[in-house]
N, C-alpha and C positions, 0 to 999 in steps of 0.2 A: 330132140323134141319130136313129137308125133306130127304127122301130116294133118292139115286142115280137113274137116269133114263138113260137107254142105248138107243143110236140112233137106229132107226128101220133099218138103213143100216147095223148095226153091225151083223145082222144075216147072211150076205153074206160072213163073214169071213174076211172082209176088216179091215184095221186099223181104229178104230172109237173111239168115246169119250162117256163118261157118263157125265151128268150134274145134278146138284141139285140147285134149287132156294131157296133163303131164304130172310129174311126181308130187307137186305141191298144189295142184288145182287145175284150172282150165282157163282158156282164153276164148273170147268171143269177138267176132268182127262182122261188119256189114258186107254182104256179098257184092253189093254194087259200088262200094268205095273201100276196097281192100287196103289201099295205100294210106288211109286216114288213121291207121293204128287199130288197136284192139283194147278191150276191157279184160282185166285179169281178175280171177276169183280164186280165193283159197279153196281147199278141198271142202271145208265145212260150208262155205258160202255156196259152192257149186251144188253140193248135195241138197241144201235147203232150197235153192232155186229150182232144181229138177223136181223136188217133192211138191213144191207149190204149183207146178205146171200140171200135175196129175189130177 
């Protein structure tokens, strides 16, 4: 599985997320509470979420 990648906005000290992409989708977790787990998205859900952010 790929390494986690922190949002570039995270360097400002704001509440941000880390993501990792994999063969069937992507995972997202809180940078301030990494041990709490993560949300998993299928590839189509992840593509839709990224498109909605643009």
